[in-house]
Residue, then its C-alpha position, 0 to 999 in steps of 0.5 A: m932362477s933358484l929360490a936362494n938367488f931370488i931371495e937375495a935378489d928380491l930381499r927389499g920387497l920380501i922385507d917390506d912385505w914381512a915387516g908390514y905383517a910383523l907390525a900388524l902382529s906386534q901388540e900395543g906396547s911392544q918395544l920392537t921398532e920397524s927398524q928392528l923388524r927389518n933387520s931381523a927379516a934380513d938376517v932370517l932371509m939371508s940365512v935361509a938362502a945360505d942354508m939352501r946352498e949347503a950340500q946335504n944328502s937325502a938322509e940329512q935332508l930328511t933328518k933336518s926337515r923333521g927337526d930331529k935333534d941329531a940334525p946338523h946344526s945350521v946357521f939358519s937354525h941359530v938365526a931362527h931361534r934367536h929371532a923367535d926368542d927376540r919376538l917372544s921377549h917383545g910381547f909376541s905370542i908363540n902363535d904370532v911367531v909361528a904365524e910370522f914364519r908362515a907368512r914369510r914362507a908364503t910371501v917368498l913362494r908367492r913372489w918367487q912364483n910371480t917371477s917365474p917365466g911361463r907362469p899362467 
């Protein structure tokens, strides 16, 4: 199963894992509700899956992976920026936002690997 298809198929489990981690990161006094955490997670994950399906040549992939300012603007970039701005406005530090994205990536890859046929 492609990674994009897996994200869409396991969206609920991925969101559960992510929301739990984000709640642990959120500081006391944050006005971010679990519902807001979950909605944002769905937006980000679905935009990641859509972004993976967009055709791009090798040069575009390289430019995009480096975050070059001339990189094609994707829906994911817009959603990721909006997500980060929202988290920062609710008391997350930049380190918390980066940690949350890193945890999301690790969760997606771990759960995807666990569903792969022939996994040892």
